[in-house]
C-alpha positions in Angstrom: -0.1 10.8 -7.6 0.1 11.6 -3.9 3.1 13.1 -2.2 3.2 12.0 1.5 5.5 14.0 3.8 6.4 12.9 7.3 8.5 15.6 9.0 10.2 14.6 12.2 12.6 16.4 14.5 15.6 14.7 12.9 14.6 13.6 9.4 11.9 14.3 6.8 10.6 11.5 4.7 8.9 12.0 1.3 7.0 9.2 -0.4 5.2 9.1 -3.7 2.0 7.0 -3.6 0.6 5.8 -6.9 -3.0 4.5 -6.2 -2.0 1.3 -4.5 1.8 1.3 -3.8 4.7 3.5 -3.1 6.9 4.2 -6.1 9.6 6.0 -4.3 10.7 7.1 -0.8 13.4 9.6 0.0 14.8 11.1 3.2 16.5 14.4 4.1 17.6 16.1 7.3 14.9 18.3 8.8 15.9 22.0 8.4 13.2 24.6 9.1 15.0 27.2 6.9 14.8 25.1 3.8 12.7 26.8 1.1 9.9 25.5 -1.1 12.2 26.0 -4.1 14.9 23.9 -2.6 12.4 21.1 -1.8 11.2 21.2 -5.4 14.7 21.1 -7.0 15.6 18.1 -4.8 12.3 16.3 -5.5 12.3 16.9 -9.2 15.9 15.7 -9.5 15.1 12.5 -7.7 11.9 11.9 -9.7 13.9 12.3 -12.9 16.6 10.0 -11.7 14.1 7.3 -11.0 12.2 8.0 -14.2 8.9 8.9 -12.5 7.0 10.7 -15.1 3.5 11.1 -13.7 2.7 14.4 -12.0 2.1 14.9 -8.3 -1.6 16.0 -7.8 -2.1 15.8 -4.1 0.0 16.4 -1.0 -0.5 15.4 2.7 1.9 16.5 5.5 2.5 15.3 9.0 5.0 17.5 10.9 6.2 17.6 14.5 8.2 20.7 13.5 5.6 23.6 13.0 8.2 25.9 11.3 8.6 23.5 8.4 4.9 23.4 7.5 4.8 26.8 5.8 7.3 26.0 3.2 5.8 22.6 2.5 2.5 24.4 1.9 4.2 26.8 -0.5 5.8 23.8 -2.3 2.4 22.2 -2.8 0.7 25.4 -3.9 3.5 26.8 -6.2 4.7 23.6 -7.9 1.9 21.1 -7.6 -1.1 23.5 -7.7 -2.9 21.9 -4.8 -3.7 22.7 -1.2 -2.1 20.2 1.1 -3.8 18.3 3.8 -2.0 18.9 7.1 -2.6 16.3 9.8 -3.7 17.9 13.1 -5.5 20.8 11.4 -9.2 21.2 11.6 -9.7 20.6 7.9 -8.0 17.2 8.0 -10.5 14.6 9.2 -9.5 11.4 10.9 -11.4 8.2 10.5 -12.1 8.1 14.3 -11.9 11.1 16.6 -9.3 11.1 19.4 -10.4 10.6 23.0 -8.1 12.6 25.3 -8.4 15.4 27.7 -10.1 18.5 26.3 -7.7 21.0 24.8 -4.9 18.4 24.5 -2.8 18.7 21.3 -1.8 15.2 20.1 1.3 15.0 17.9 0.5 14.5 14.2 2.9 11.5 14.0 1.0 9.8 16.8 -2.3 10.3 15.1 -1.0 8.9 11.8 0.5 5.9 13.5 -2.8 5.2 15.2 -4.7 5.3 11.9 -2.2 3.1 10.2 -2.0 0.6 13.0 -5.8 0.2 13.1 -6.0 -0.1 9.4 -3.4 -2.9 9.2 -3.9 -4.8 12.4 -7.2 -3.8 14.0 -7.8 -2.3 17.4 -6.5 -2.8 20.9 -2.9 -2.0 19.9 0.2 -0.4 21.4 2.2 1.3 18.7 5.8 1.9 19.7 7.7 4.4 17.5 11.5 4.7 17.9 12.1 8.3 16.8 13.8 11.3 18.5 11.4 10.3 21.3 10.2 6.8 22.0 6.4 7.0 21.9 3.8 4.5 22.9 0.4 5.1 21.3 -2.7 3.3 22.6 -5.3 2.4 20.0 -8.8 1.5 21.2 -10.9 -1.3 19.6 -12.6 1.2 17.2 -9.4 2.8 16.1 -9.4 5.9 18.4 -6.3 7.3 19.9 -6.9 7.2 23.6 -3.5 8.3 25.0 0.0 7.0 25.4 3.5 7.4 26.8 6.5 9.5 25.8 10.0 8.5 26.8 13.4 9.9 25.7 14.6 8.4 22.4 17.5 6.0 22.3 19.9 8.3 20.5 18.8 11.2 22.6 19.7 9.3 25.7 23.1 8.4 24.3 23.8 12.0 23.4 22.7 13.2 26.8 25.2 10.8 28.5 28.0 12.1 26.2 27.1 15.8 26.6 26.6 15.8 30.3 29.5 13.6 31.4 32.8 14.7 30.1 34.5 11.3 30.5 31.9 9.4 28.6 32.4 9.0 24.8 29.8 9.0 22.1 28.8 5.4 21.3 26.6 3.7 18.8 23.7 1.6 20.1 24.1 -2.2 19.6 23.4 -5.4 21.5 26.2 -6.0 23.9 27.7 -9.5 24.3 27.3 -9.4 28.0 25.2 -7.4 30.5 28.2 -6.6 32.6 30.5 -4.4 30.6 34.3 -4.6 31.1 35.0 -1.2 29.4 33.3 2.2 29.2 31.7 1.7 25.8 30.4 -1.8 26.7 29.0 -0.4 30.0 27.1 2.4 28.2 25.8 0.1 25.5 24.5 -2.4 28.0 22.8 0.3 30.1 21.0 1.8 27.0 20.2 -1.5 25.4 18.9 -3.5 28.4 17.5 -0.4 29.9 15.3 0.1 26.9 14.3 -3.5 26.8 13.1 -3.2 30.4 11.4 0.2 29.6 9.5 -1.2 26.6 8.4 -4.4 28.4 7.3 -2.7 31.6 5.4 0.1 29.9 3.5 -2.3 27.6 2.7 -4.6 30.5 1.4 -1.7 32.6 -0.7 -0.5 29.7 -2.2 -4.0 29.3 -2.9 -4.2 33.0 -4.5 -0.7 33.2 -6.8 -1.5 30.3 -7.4 -5.1 31.5 -7.3 -6.7 28.0 -4.9 -8.3 25.6 -3.2 -5.8 23.4 -0.8 -6.5 20.5 2.3 -4.4 20.1 3.4 -2.9 16.7 6.8 -1.3 16.4 8.0 1.1 13.9 11.2 3.1 13.5 14.8 2.2 12.6 15.8 0.7 16.0 12.9 -1.6 16.4 14.6 -4.6 14.8 17.6 -4.2 17.1 15.4 -4.5 20.2 13.4 -7.3 18.8 16.4 -9.6 18.4 16.9 -9.8 22.2 13.3 -10.5 23.4 9.9 -11.1 21.8 8.7 -7.6 22.5 6.6 -6.9 19.4 3.9 -8.8 17.6 4.6 -6.8 14.4 7.4 -4.7 13.0 6.2 -2.2 10.3 8.8 -0.1 8.7 6.4 2.1 6.6 3.6 2.4 9.2 3.6 6.2 9.2 3.7 6.6 5.5 0.8 4.1 5.1 -1.2 6.1 7.7 -0.8 9.2 5.6 -2.3 7.5 2.6 -5.2 6.2 4.7 -6.0 9.7 6.0 -5.8 11.2 2.5 -8.2 8.6 1.1 -10.6 9.2 4.0 -10.6 12.9 3.4 -11.2 12.4 -0.3 -14.2 10.2 0.5 -15.6 12.8 2.9 -15.1 15.5 0.3 -17.0 13.5 -2.3 -19.8 12.7 0.2 -20.2 16.4 1.0 -20.7 17.4 -2.7 
């Protein structure tokens, strides 16, 4: 079985892939100081709880937090006796090479979303990922990542308002009943919600105009359904897009390895 790990700035997701489906998915807070032993105790406990008896034989990691990768490598080596694939490293091949400025480092999460989006929906896509940052990844017709946009994440924007303005409270994001708020919380929620609706629509429209072609929009991340209820912004919502991309990249590397023998 394959252990796919997606480490973001806020949370880390672990999914176990059994040939053709995920048998379990778990989430923990991202903490760079967490050791390989702690990961293993946590994973083995959850595996036993869900009565997953088959052994993990392969590991693939995508991480936007470089400090976490070392202990995940140790986890794979010490407890699963395998060398993990790490997206973004030279020894982890992508189905189609990226086409960006020379020397540019593309975030592993964006590479994985590009691969997953093309595998499920074909090319000419805009993948919008609602994470710590809100990212827009442009996928060419052949599946290559060709650039994108990075905007502050929704929760990051809310936290910044609260931290920088002493009079403004911390609020949860939700769709306001009216655009014009009649209290502080409603005003903040309206600004964030409708502001992001405008941001998403405008950026996607400008990407389409710049590329001069029709492009479908795929959304992933926990807040995508919230924004979809207000306007038809997305053609598809895919909750497990990133984890699917990890399985596609792993399968591609296995094929390349077998071909090289």
